N, CA, C and O atoms as a Tinker XYZ file with bonds, in Angstrom:
   480  protein
     1  N     33.735000    2.999000   -7.635000    73     2
     2  CA    32.831000    2.564000   -8.106000    64     1     3
     3  C     31.788000    2.290000   -6.669000    63     2     4     5
     4  O     32.069000    2.364000   -5.473000    81     3
     5  N     30.759000    2.019000   -7.222000    73     3     6
     6  CA    29.789000    1.968000   -5.899000    64     5     7
     7  C     29.274000    0.950000   -5.639000    63     6     8     9
     8  O     28.415000    0.620000   -6.457000    81     7
     9  N     29.496000    0.000000   -4.481000    73     7    10
    10  CA    29.357000   -1.049000   -4.242000    64     9    11
    11  C     27.435000   -1.104000   -4.103000    63    10    12    13
    12  O     26.772000   -0.073000   -3.991000    81    11
    13  N     26.805000   -2.538000   -4.143000    73    11    14
    14  CA    25.386000   -2.347000   -4.180000    64    13    15
    15  C     24.666000   -2.639000   -2.982000    63    14    16    17
    16  O     23.464000   -2.848000   -2.818000    81    15
    17  N     25.683000   -2.614000   -2.119000    73    15    18
    18  CA    25.370000   -3.243000   -0.501000    64    17    19
    19  C     25.272000   -1.394000    0.156000    63    18    20    21
    20  O     24.412000   -0.757000    0.765000    81    19
    21  N     26.654000   -1.084000   -0.379000    73    19    22
    22  CA    26.119000    0.502000   -0.018000    64    21    23
    23  C     24.908000    1.124000   -0.123000    63    22    24    25
    24  O     24.095000    1.509000    0.717000    81    23
    25  N     24.953000    1.153000   -1.661000    73    23    26
    26  CA    23.699000    1.796000   -2.207000    64    25    27
    27  C     22.462000    1.606000   -1.991000    63    26    28    29
    28  O     21.610000    2.452000   -2.260000    81    27
    29  N     22.160000    0.240000   -1.374000    73    27    30
    30  CA    21.234000   -0.420000   -0.467000    64    29    31
    31  C     20.724000    0.013000    0.844000    63    30    32    33
    32  O     19.531000    0.041000    1.147000    81    31
    33  N     21.788000    0.377000    1.660000    73    31    34
    34  CA    21.752000    1.109000    2.669000    64    33    35
    35  C     21.593000    2.076000    2.776000    63    34    36    37
    36  O     20.957000    2.512000    3.735000    81    35
    37  N     22.119000    2.869000    1.806000    73    35    38
    38  CA    21.992000    4.131000    1.472000    64    37    39
    39  C     20.643000    4.420000    1.262000    63    38    40    41
    40  O     20.055000    5.434000    1.637000    81    39
    41  N     20.215000    3.537000    0.685000    73    39    42
    42  CA    18.294000    3.857000   -0.028000    64    41    43
    43  C     17.502000    3.947000    1.263000    63    42    44    45
    44  O     16.529000    4.669000    1.475000    81    43
    45  N     18.142000    3.005000    2.171000    73    43    46
    46  CA    17.222000    2.319000    3.505000    64    45    47
    47  C     17.304000    3.646000    3.982000    63    46    48    49
    48  O     16.246000    4.272000    4.044000    81    47
    49  N     18.473000    4.261000    4.372000    73    47    50
    50  CA    18.467000    5.440000    5.158000    64    49    51
    51  C     17.841000    6.781000    4.587000    63    50    52    53
    52  O     17.302000    7.597000    5.335000    81    51
    53  N     17.911000    6.899000    3.680000    73    51    54
    54  CA    17.080000    7.897000    2.825000    64    53    55
    55  C     15.268000    7.437000    3.101000    63    54    56    57
    56  O     14.339000    8.217000    3.308000    81    55
    57  N     15.235000    6.287000    3.033000    73    55    58
    58  CA    13.570000    6.044000    2.873000    64    57    59
    59  C     13.352000    6.132000    4.689000    63    58    60    61
    60  O     12.154000    6.346000    4.877000    81    59
    61  N     13.964000    6.055000    5.790000    73    59    62
    62  CA    13.527000    5.807000    6.822000    64    61    63
    63  C     13.336000    7.031000    7.459000    63    62    64    65
    64  O     12.606000    7.196000    8.436000    81    63
    65  N     14.153000    8.091000    6.771000    73    63    66
    66  CA    14.343000    9.571000    7.217000    64    65    67
    67  C     13.526000    9.992000    6.842000    63    66    68    69
    68  O     12.832000   10.528000    7.706000    81    67
    69  N     13.002000   10.085000    5.424000    73    67    70
    70  CA    11.848000   10.397000    5.107000    64    69    71
    71  C     10.728000   10.061000    5.806000    63    70    72    73
    72  O     10.141000   10.840000    6.557000    81    71
    73  N     10.447000    9.078000    5.620000    73    71    74
    74  CA     8.980000    8.439000    6.873000    64    73    75
    75  C      9.295000    8.902000    8.117000    63    74    76    77
    76  O      8.161000    8.891000    8.597000    81    75
    77  N      9.978000    9.289000    8.965000    73    75    78
    78  CA    10.380000   10.079000    9.653000    64    77    79
    79  C      9.841000   11.616000    9.911000    63    78    80    81
    80  O      9.467000   12.236000   10.906000    81    79
    81  N     10.014000   11.960000    8.290000    73    79    82
    82  CA     9.608000   13.589000    7.996000    64    81    83
    83  C     10.960000   14.258000    8.600000    63    82    84    85
    84  O     10.924000   15.458000    8.872000    81    83
    85  N     12.001000   13.610000    8.790000    73    83    86
    86  CA    13.242000   14.413000    8.917000    64    85    87
    87  C     14.185000   14.854000    7.749000    63    86    88    89
    88  O     14.226000   14.113000    6.767000    81    87
    89  N     14.934000   15.973000    7.761000    73    87    90
    90  CA    15.779000   16.390000    6.974000    64    89    91
    91  C     16.801000   15.612000    6.735000    63    90    92    93
    92  O     16.857000   14.493000    7.244000    81    91
    93  N     17.743000   16.074000    5.940000    73    91    94
    94  CA    19.015000   15.762000    6.012000    64    93    95
    95  C     19.979000   16.230000    6.695000    63    94    96    97
    96  O     20.928000   15.552000    7.088000    81    95
    97  N     19.792000   17.681000    6.940000    73    95    98
    98  CA    20.294000   18.307000    7.814000    64    97    99
    99  C     20.252000   17.916000    9.356000    63    98   100   101
   100  O     21.254000   17.708000   10.040000    81    99
   101  N     18.916000   17.850000    9.801000    73    99   102
   102  CA    18.300000   17.395000   11.247000    64   101   103
   103  C     19.133000   15.812000   11.413000    63   102   104   105
   104  O     19.657000   15.468000   12.472000    81   103
   105  N     19.129000   14.975000   10.175000    73   103   106
   106  CA    20.020000   13.610000   11.001000    64   105   107
   107  C     21.017000   14.060000   10.904000    63   106   108   109
   108  O     21.632000   13.773000   11.930000    81   107
   109  N     21.901000   14.910000    9.949000    73   107   110
   110  CA    23.594000   15.081000   10.076000    64   109   111
   111  C     23.834000   15.636000   11.490000    63   110   112   113
   112  O     24.697000   15.190000   12.246000    81   111
   113  N     22.897000   16.766000   11.817000    73   111   114
   114  CA    22.982000   16.877000   13.573000    64   113   115
   115  C     22.527000   16.547000   14.655000    63   114   116   117
   116  O     22.585000   17.218000   15.685000    81   115
   117  N     22.026000   15.470000   14.519000    73   115   118
   118  CA    21.836000   14.582000   15.877000    64   117   119
   119  C     22.978000   13.651000   15.416000    63   118   120   121
   120  O     23.591000   13.359000   16.443000    81   119
   121  N     23.525000   13.078000   14.407000    73   119   122
   122  CA    24.720000   12.230000   14.706000    64   121   123
   123  C     26.242000   12.678000   14.389000    63   122   124   125
   124  O     27.171000   11.959000   14.022000    81   123
   125  N     26.231000   14.475000   14.706000    73   123   126
   126  CA    27.221000   14.760000   14.764000    64   125   127
   127  C     28.157000   15.176000   13.405000    63   126   128   129
   128  O     29.229000   15.736000   13.632000    81   127
   129  N     27.740000   14.892000   11.900000    73   127   130
   130  CA    28.305000   15.062000   10.836000    64   129   131
   131  C     27.534000   16.325000    9.912000    63   130   132   133
   132  O     26.545000   16.929000   10.327000    81   131
   133  N     28.012000   16.516000    8.953000    73   131   134
   134  CA    27.400000   17.310000    7.774000    64   133   135
   135  C     26.425000   16.832000    7.265000    63   134   136   137
   136  O     26.235000   15.617000    7.319000    81   135
   137  N     25.641000   17.600000    6.701000    73   135   138
   138  CA    24.463000   17.152000    5.891000    64   137   139
   139  C     25.307000   16.892000    4.476000    63   138   140   141
   140  O     24.589000   16.481000    3.565000    81   139
   141  N     26.289000   17.013000    4.247000    73   139   142
   142  CA    26.657000   16.316000    3.019000    64   141   143
   143  C     27.094000   15.076000    2.932000    63   142   144   145
   144  O     26.961000   14.296000    1.988000    81   143
   145  N     27.700000   14.892000    4.101000    73   143   146
   146  CA    28.100000   13.243000    4.548000    64   145   147
   147  C     26.781000   12.457000    4.243000    63   146   148   149
   148  O     26.851000   11.526000    3.441000    81   147
   149  N     25.442000   12.804000    4.895000    73   147   150
   150  CA    24.356000   12.386000    5.060000    64   149   151
   151  C     24.185000   12.291000    3.222000    63   150   152   153
   152  O     24.561000   11.187000    2.829000    81   151
   153  N     23.919000   12.801000    2.594000    73   151   154
   154  CA    24.032000   12.836000    0.887000    64   153   155
   155  C     25.264000   12.020000    0.112000    63   154   156   157
   156  O     25.246000   11.843000   -1.106000    81   155
   157  N     26.020000   11.687000    0.724000    73   155   158
   158  CA    26.624000   10.859000    0.141000    64   157   159
   159  C     26.360000    9.148000    0.364000    63   158   160   161
   160  O     26.434000    8.220000   -0.441000    81   159
   161  N     25.939000    9.191000    2.189000    73   159   162
   162  CA    25.668000    8.144000    2.088000    64   161   163
   163  C     23.908000    7.187000    1.350000    63   162   164   165
   164  O     23.576000    6.030000    1.092000    81   163
   165  N     23.385000    8.317000    1.303000    73   163   166
   166  CA    22.783000    8.297000    0.740000    64   165   167
   167  C     22.158000    7.325000   -0.662000    63   166   168   169
   168  O     21.235000    6.558000   -0.937000    81   167
   169  N     23.616000    8.096000   -1.409000    73   167   170
   170  CA    23.300000    7.811000   -2.542000    64   169   171
   171  C     24.340000    6.796000   -2.931000    63   170   172   173
   172  O     24.400000    6.340000   -4.073000    81   171
   173  N     25.302000    6.388000   -1.787000    73   171   174
   174  CA    25.857000    5.332000   -1.661000    64   173   175
   175  C     27.543000    5.557000   -2.462000    63   174   176   177
   176  O     28.366000    4.825000   -3.012000    81   175
   177  N     27.441000    6.698000   -2.196000    73   175   178
   178  CA    29.042000    7.041000   -2.780000    64   177   179
   179  C     29.828000    7.037000   -1.718000    63   178   180   181
   180  O     30.988000    6.639000   -1.821000    81   179
   181  N     29.344000    7.456000   -0.594000    73   179   182
   182  CA    30.046000    6.881000    0.833000    64   181   183
   183  C     29.588000    5.911000    1.195000    63   182   184   185
   184  O     28.404000    5.616000    1.030000    81   183
   185  N     30.891000    4.825000    2.078000    73   183   186
   186  CA    30.431000    3.865000    2.807000    64   185   187
   187  C     30.371000    3.979000    4.016000    63   186   188   189
   188  O     31.437000    4.343000    4.513000    81   187
   189  N     29.356000    3.777000    4.879000    73   187   190
   190  CA    28.745000    4.088000    6.396000    64   189   191
   191  C     29.700000    3.237000    7.054000    63   190   192   193
   192  O     29.689000    2.037000    6.777000    81   191
   193  N     30.484000    3.669000    7.848000    73   191   194
   194  CA    30.796000    3.002000    9.091000    64   193   195
   195  C     29.762000    2.040000   10.191000    63   194   196   197
   196  O     28.563000    2.229000   10.400000    81   195
   197  N     30.542000    1.102000   10.722000    73   195   198
   198  CA    29.577000    0.341000   11.716000    64   197   199
   199  C     29.610000    1.614000   12.948000    63   198   200   201
   200  O     28.447000    1.947000   13.177000    81   199
   201  N     30.257000    2.131000   13.498000    73   199   202
   202  CA    29.677000    2.845000   14.458000    64   201   203
   203  C     29.073000    4.123000   14.122000    63   202   204   205
   204  O     28.580000    4.760000   15.053000    81   203
   205  N     29.007000    4.818000   12.425000    73   203   206
   206  CA    27.695000    5.794000   11.892000    64   205   207
   207  C     26.840000    4.906000   11.636000    63   206   208   209
   208  O     25.792000    5.538000   11.507000    81   207
   209  N     26.686000    4.127000   11.524000    73   207   210
   210  CA    25.493000    3.306000   10.983000    64   209   211
   211  C     24.635000    2.927000   12.181000    63   210   212   213
   212  O     23.409000    2.808000   12.174000    81   211
   213  N     25.527000    2.741000   13.297000    73   211   214
   214  CA    24.608000    2.355000   14.699000    64   213   215
   215  C     23.810000    3.659000   15.259000    63   214   216   217
   216  O     22.659000    3.673000   15.695000    81   215
   217  N     25.094000    5.207000   15.085000    73   215   218
   218  CA    24.393000    6.496000   15.469000    64   217   219
   219  C     23.091000    6.472000   14.509000    63   218   220   221
   220  O     22.056000    6.268000   15.143000    81   219
   221  N     22.944000    6.614000   13.302000    73   219   222
   222  CA    21.932000    6.594000   12.143000    64   221   223
   223  C     20.862000    5.703000   12.865000    63   222   224   225
   224  O     19.913000    6.273000   13.404000    81   223
   225  N     20.946000    4.547000   12.898000    73   223   226
   226  CA    19.842000    3.320000   13.296000    64   225   227
   227  C     19.274000    4.160000   14.619000    63   226   228   229
   228  O     18.154000    4.658000   14.502000    81   227
   229  N     19.977000    4.336000   15.842000    73   227   230
   230  CA    19.723000    4.962000   17.249000    64   229   231
   231  C     18.729000    6.515000   16.983000    63   230   232   233
   232  O     17.758000    6.759000   17.699000    81   231
   233  N     19.208000    7.518000   15.771000    73   231   234
   234  CA    18.658000    8.462000   15.613000    64   233   235
   235  C     17.241000    8.004000   14.862000    63   234   236   237
   236  O     16.179000    8.602000   15.036000    81   235
   237  N     17.371000    7.067000   14.165000    73   235   238
   238  CA    16.319000    6.879000   13.344000    64   237   239
   239  C     15.124000    6.239000   13.635000    63   238   240   241
   240  O     14.083000    6.242000   12.979000    81   239
   241  N     15.541000    5.334000   15.365000    73   239   242
   242  CA    15.157000    4.513000   15.665000    64   241   243
   243  C     14.468000    3.010000   15.113000    63   242   244   245
   244  O     13.335000    2.540000   15.009000    81   243
   245  N     15.663000    2.638000   14.873000    73   243   246
   246  CA    15.509000    1.437000   14.277000    64   245   247
   247  C     16.789000    0.354000   14.033000    63   246   248   249
   248  O     17.858000    0.859000   13.690000    81   247
   249  N     16.742000   -0.629000   14.143000    73   247   250
   250  CA    17.708000   -1.839000   14.083000    64   249   251
   251  C     18.794000   -2.021000   13.379000    63   250   252   253
   252  O     18.605000   -2.298000   12.195000    81   251
   253  N     19.761000   -1.958000   13.707000    73   251   254
   254  CA    21.145000   -1.980000   12.332000    64   253   255
   255  C     20.570000   -2.751000   10.989000    63   254   256   257
   256  O     20.908000   -2.500000    9.833000    81   255
   257  N     19.803000   -3.557000   11.334000    73   255   258
   258  CA    19.254000   -4.814000   10.668000    64   257   259
   259  C     18.093000   -4.426000    9.234000    63   258   260   261
   260  O     17.881000   -4.950000    8.141000    81   259
   261  N     17.570000   -3.279000    9.948000    73   259   262
   262  CA    16.573000   -2.687000    9.128000    64   261   263
   263  C     17.232000   -2.077000    7.651000    63   262   264   265
   264  O     16.604000   -1.874000    6.612000    81   263
   265  N     18.503000   -1.883000    7.867000    73   263   266
   266  CA    19.328000   -1.057000    6.799000    64   265   267
   267  C     19.789000   -2.370000    5.717000    63   266   268   269
   268  O     20.123000   -2.055000    4.575000    81   267
   269  N     19.792000   -3.512000    6.028000    73   267   270
   270  CA    19.656000   -4.828000    5.535000    64   269   271
   271  C     19.008000   -5.593000    4.813000    63   270   272   273
   272  O     19.418000   -6.492000    4.078000    81   271
   273  N     17.335000   -5.025000    5.138000    73   271   274
   274  CA    16.483000   -5.819000    4.773000    64   273   275
   275  C     16.086000   -5.599000    2.855000    63   274   276   277
   276  O     16.032000   -4.624000    2.105000    81   275
   277  N     15.929000   -6.743000    2.729000    73   275   278
   278  CA    15.428000   -7.134000    1.400000    64   277   279
   279  C     16.608000   -7.160000    0.316000    63   278   280   281
   280  O     16.484000   -7.240000   -0.906000    81   279
   281  N     17.817000   -7.069000    1.095000    73   279   282
   282  CA    19.217000   -7.701000    0.443000    64   281   283
   283  C     19.221000   -8.815000    0.179000    63   282   284   285
   284  O     18.851000   -9.641000    1.014000    81   283
   285  N     19.702000   -9.234000   -1.243000    73   283   286
   286  CA    19.721000  -10.757000   -1.317000    64   285   287
   287  C     20.846000  -11.437000   -0.490000    63   286   288   289
   288  O     21.491000  -10.963000    0.446000    81   287
   289  N     20.916000  -12.546000   -1.008000    73   287   290
   290  CA    22.051000  -13.361000   -0.358000    64   289   291
   291  C     23.580000  -12.907000   -1.375000    63   290   292   293
   292  O     24.756000  -12.627000   -1.142000    81   291
   293  N     22.947000  -13.008000   -2.223000    73   291   294
   294  CA    24.135000  -12.065000   -3.063000    64   293   295
   295  C     23.814000  -10.901000   -3.168000    63   294   296   297
   296  O     22.712000  -10.422000   -3.434000    81   295
   297  N     25.147000  -10.228000   -2.880000    73   295   298
   298  CA    25.174000   -8.706000   -2.143000    64   297   299
   299  C     24.804000   -8.079000   -3.849000    63   298   300   301
   300  O     23.987000   -7.162000   -3.943000    81   299
   301  N     25.385000   -8.579000   -4.971000    73   299   302
   302  CA    24.435000   -7.905000   -6.409000    64   301   303
   303  C     22.740000   -8.056000   -6.626000    63   302   304   305
   304  O     22.185000   -7.679000   -7.658000    81   303
   305  N     22.143000   -8.571000   -5.667000    73   303   306
   306  CA    21.075000   -8.997000   -6.292000    64   305   307
   307  C     20.306000   -8.420000   -4.681000    63   306   308   309
   308  O     20.592000   -8.864000   -3.569000    81   307
   309  N     19.437000   -7.487000   -4.948000    73   307   310
   310  CA    18.674000   -7.028000   -3.951000    64   309   311
   311  C     17.256000   -7.571000   -4.204000    63   310   312   313
   312  O     16.961000   -7.894000   -5.355000    81   311
   313  N     16.402000   -7.689000   -3.257000    73   311   314
   314  CA    14.883000   -8.275000   -3.465000    64   313   315
   315  C     13.929000   -6.633000   -3.992000    63   314   316   317
   316  O     13.831000   -5.512000   -3.492000    81   315
   317  N     13.581000   -7.058000   -4.779000    73   315   318
   318  CA    13.191000   -5.610000   -5.893000    64   317   319
   319  C     11.532000   -5.266000   -5.540000    63   318   320   321
   320  O     10.978000   -4.362000   -6.166000    81   319
   321  N     10.870000   -5.964000   -4.614000    73   319   322
   322  CA     9.614000   -5.959000   -4.510000    64   321   323
   323  C      9.363000   -4.934000   -3.284000    63   322   324   325
   324  O      9.666000   -5.010000   -2.094000    81   323
   325  N      8.552000   -3.740000   -4.197000    73   323   326
   326  CA     8.685000   -2.456000   -3.339000    64   325   327
   327  C      9.577000   -1.375000   -3.478000    63   326   328   329
   328  O      9.179000   -0.225000   -3.290000    81   327
   329  N     11.147000   -1.711000   -3.895000    73   327   330
   330  CA    11.776000   -1.072000   -3.582000    64   329   331
   331  C     11.699000    0.434000   -5.119000    63   330   332   333
   332  O     11.843000    1.650000   -4.985000    81   331
   333  N     11.470000   -0.244000   -6.181000    73   331   334
   334  CA    11.062000    0.807000   -7.206000    64   333   335
   335  C      9.983000    1.781000   -6.454000    63   334   336   337
   336  O     10.159000    2.992000   -6.585000    81   335
   337  N      8.984000    1.364000   -5.751000    73   335   338
   338  CA     7.753000    1.880000   -5.223000    64   337   339
   339  C      8.720000    3.199000   -4.835000    63   338   340   341
   340  O      9.138000    4.232000   -5.359000    81   339
   341  N      8.811000    2.284000   -3.246000    73   339   342
   342  CA     9.626000    3.438000   -2.253000    64   341   343
   343  C     10.912000    4.431000   -2.745000    63   342   344   345
   344  O     11.538000    5.188000   -2.004000    81   343
   345  N     11.101000    4.254000   -3.973000    73   343   346
   346  CA    12.273000    5.412000   -4.587000    64   345   347
   347  C     11.012000    6.674000   -4.781000    63   346   348   349
   348  O     11.477000    7.811000   -4.860000    81   347
   349  N      9.861000    6.590000   -4.842000    73   347   350
   350  CA     9.270000    7.964000   -5.185000    64   349   351
   351  C      8.770000    8.760000   -3.775000    63   350   352   353
   352  O      8.239000    8.127000   -2.863000    81   351
   353  N      8.945000    9.861000   -3.720000    73   351   354
   354  CA     8.852000   10.950000   -2.771000    64   353   355
   355  C      7.343000   10.572000   -2.668000    63   354   356   357
   356  O      6.848000   11.021000   -1.634000    81   355
   357  N      6.716000   10.069000   -3.231000    73   355   358
   358  CA     5.342000   10.637000   -3.511000    64   357   359
   359  C      4.903000    9.397000   -2.756000    63   358   360   361
   360  O      3.922000    9.516000   -2.023000    81   359
   361  N      5.438000    8.360000   -2.835000    73   359   362
   362  CA     4.935000    6.968000   -2.534000    64   361   363
   363  C      5.179000    7.099000   -0.621000    63   362   364   365
   364  O      4.423000    6.696000    0.262000    81   363
   365  N      6.572000    7.842000   -0.493000    73   363   366
   366  CA     7.003000    7.261000    0.677000    64   365   367
   367  C      5.667000    8.797000    1.641000    63   366   368   369
   368  O      4.829000    8.446000    2.470000    81   367
   369  N      5.809000    9.966000    1.311000    73   367   370
   370  CA     4.975000   11.066000    1.782000    64   369   371
   371  C      3.498000   10.425000    1.979000    63   370   372   373
   372  O      2.844000   10.871000    2.923000    81   371
   373  N      2.907000    9.398000    1.153000    73   371   374
   374  CA     1.613000    8.695000    1.219000    64   373   375
   375  C      1.602000    7.995000    2.837000    63   374   376   377
   376  O      0.812000    7.989000    3.782000    81   375
   377  N      2.836000    7.478000    2.572000    73   375   378
   378  CA     3.046000    6.318000    3.817000    64   377   379
   379  C      3.251000    6.590000    5.042000    63   378   380   381
   380  O      2.952000    5.932000    6.039000    81   379
   381  N      3.932000    7.887000    4.922000    73   379   382
   382  CA     3.786000    8.279000    6.292000    64   381   383
   383  C      2.634000    8.959000    6.411000    63   382   384   385
   384  O      2.256000    8.893000    7.580000    81   383
   385  N      1.981000    9.518000    5.807000    73   383   386
   386  CA     0.402000   10.616000    5.571000    64   385   387
   387  C     -0.285000    9.201000    6.319000    63   386   388   389
   388  O     -0.574000    9.324000    7.510000    81   387
   389  N     -0.518000    8.033000    5.736000    73   387   390
   390  CA    -1.376000    7.035000    5.989000    64   389   391
   391  C     -1.212000    6.937000    7.983000    63   390   392   393
   392  O     -2.028000    7.200000    8.866000    81   391
   393  N      0.520000    6.339000    8.046000    73   391   394
   394  CA     0.332000    6.252000    9.280000    64   393   395
   395  C     -0.063000    6.997000   10.611000    63   394   396   397
   396  O     -0.313000    6.633000   11.760000    81   395
   397  N      0.017000    8.744000    9.649000    73   395   398
   398  CA    -0.340000    9.369000   10.836000    64   397   399
   399  C     -1.845000    9.624000   11.189000    63   398   400   401
   400  O     -2.199000   10.466000   12.014000    81   399
   401  N     -2.752000    8.761000   10.441000    73   399   402
   402  CA    -4.066000    8.604000   10.885000    64   401   403
   403  C     -4.464000    7.766000   11.891000    63   402   404   405
   404  O     -3.997000    6.627000   11.868000    81   403
   405  N     -5.073000    8.009000   12.600000    73   403   406
   406  CA    -5.411000    7.018000   13.709000    64   405   407
   407  C     -5.887000    5.973000   13.419000    63   406   408   409
   408  O     -6.685000    5.779000   12.501000    81   407
   409  N     -5.291000    4.887000   14.443000    73   407   410
   410  CA    -5.505000    3.009000   13.872000    64   409   411
   411  C     -7.439000    3.166000   13.012000    63   410   412   413
   412  O     -7.929000    2.843000   11.930000    81   411
   413  N     -7.819000    3.668000   13.966000    73   411   414
   414  CA    -9.044000    2.711000   13.474000    64   413   415
   415  C     -9.803000    3.423000   12.411000    63   414   416   417
   416  O    -10.729000    2.760000   11.944000    81   415
   417  N     -9.620000    4.715000   11.873000    73   415   418
   418  CA    -9.700000    5.688000   10.410000    64   417   419
   419  C     -8.975000    4.644000    9.604000    63   418   420   421
   420  O     -9.643000    4.086000    8.734000    81   419
   421  N     -7.488000    4.225000    9.777000    73   419   422
   422  CA    -6.433000    4.075000    8.631000    64   421   423
   423  C     -7.091000    2.768000    8.325000    63   422   424   425
   424  O     -7.281000    2.611000    7.119000    81   423
   425  N     -7.555000    1.627000    9.218000    73   423   426
   426  CA    -7.923000    0.451000    8.918000    64   425   427
   427  C     -9.083000    0.653000    7.856000    63   426   428   429
   428  O     -8.954000    0.097000    6.765000    81   427
   429  N    -10.117000    1.354000    8.094000    73   427   430
   430  CA   -11.167000    1.581000    7.251000    64   429   431
   431  C    -10.873000    2.000000    6.282000    63   430   432   433
   432  O    -11.715000    1.776000    5.413000    81   431
   433  N     -9.548000    2.855000    5.773000    73   431   434
   434  CA    -9.137000    3.449000    4.678000    64   433   435
   435  C     -8.450000    2.472000    4.124000    63   434   436   437
   436  O     -8.049000    2.627000    2.970000    81   435
   437  N     -8.197000    1.363000    4.775000    73   435   438
   438  CA    -7.523000    0.336000    4.009000    64   437   439
   439  C     -8.362000   -0.341000    3.260000    63   438   440   441
   440  O     -8.429000   -0.628000    2.065000    81   439
   441  N     -9.059000   -0.560000    4.308000    73   439   442
   442  CA   -10.288000   -1.419000    3.261000    64   441   443
   443  C    -11.186000   -0.827000    2.534000    63   442   444   445
   444  O    -11.687000   -1.624000    1.740000    81   443
   445  N    -11.540000    0.051000    2.471000    73   443   446
   446  CA   -11.943000    1.002000    1.163000    64   445   447
   447  C    -10.644000    0.595000   -0.025000    63   446   448   449
   448  O    -10.893000    0.192000   -1.161000    81   447
   449  N     -9.570000    0.755000    0.399000    73   447   450
   450  CA    -8.137000    0.823000   -0.840000    64   449   451
   451  C     -8.204000   -0.308000   -1.611000    63   450   452   453
   452  O     -8.009000   -0.369000   -2.825000    81   451
   453  N     -8.632000   -1.663000   -0.479000    73   451   454
   454  CA    -8.501000   -2.751000   -1.300000    64   453   455
   455  C     -9.575000   -3.120000   -2.110000    63   454   456   457
   456  O     -9.436000   -3.702000   -3.186000    81   455
   457  N    -11.132000   -2.647000   -1.393000    73   455   458
   458  CA   -12.371000   -2.984000   -2.701000    64   457   459
   459  C    -12.270000   -2.260000   -3.502000    63   458   460   461
   460  O    -12.629000   -2.605000   -4.627000    81   459
   461  N    -11.621000   -0.639000   -3.237000    73   459   462
   462  CA   -11.650000    0.157000   -4.937000    64   461   463
   463  C    -10.367000   -0.895000   -5.670000    63   462   464   465
   464  O    -10.862000   -1.454000   -6.649000    81   463
   465  N     -9.531000   -1.127000   -5.555000    73   463   466
   466  CA    -8.194000   -1.782000   -6.213000    64   465   467
   467  C     -9.131000   -3.055000   -6.698000    63   466   468   469
   468  O     -9.140000   -3.210000   -7.919000    81   467
   469  N     -9.835000   -3.889000   -6.014000    73   467   470
   470  CA    -9.934000   -4.978000   -6.536000    64   469   471
   471  C    -11.194000   -4.985000   -7.773000    63   470   472   473
   472  O    -11.508000   -5.902000   -8.532000    81   471
   473  N    -11.720000   -3.707000   -7.659000    73   471   474
   474  CA   -13.090000   -3.647000   -8.597000    64   473   475
   475  C    -11.942000   -2.649000   -9.651000    63   474   476   477
   476  O    -12.625000   -2.069000  -10.494000    81   475
   477  N    -10.994000   -2.440000   -9.752000    73   475   478
   478  CA   -10.146000   -1.452000  -11.106000    64   477   479
   479  C    -10.145000   -2.499000  -11.954000    63   478   480
   480  O     -9.664000   -2.381000  -13.080000    81   479
């Protein structure tokens, strides 16, 4: 049976990998494992060891704590705010594309989106 913490950590690995535009194969190569193992981590099927999580965090340029953000006090409860949204590939691609825009233009785009959303 999958543990909720393993599922949460796996989702965070997938989200960060996606944000960087990295494939499972690229991540696997960087940490010295097969891509099938990354698939199992991302689905929560396999638990990520501490040393492997360290390697993944280093490769994805995040702290270990990143993988536990949004996890509630009770391991069975996760902070669902934004979790469903980031499960969609389109949302992750939009975020990755958004952060590729130069900062000054990105701010203007953000303000435009804010105005449009309040008018809707």
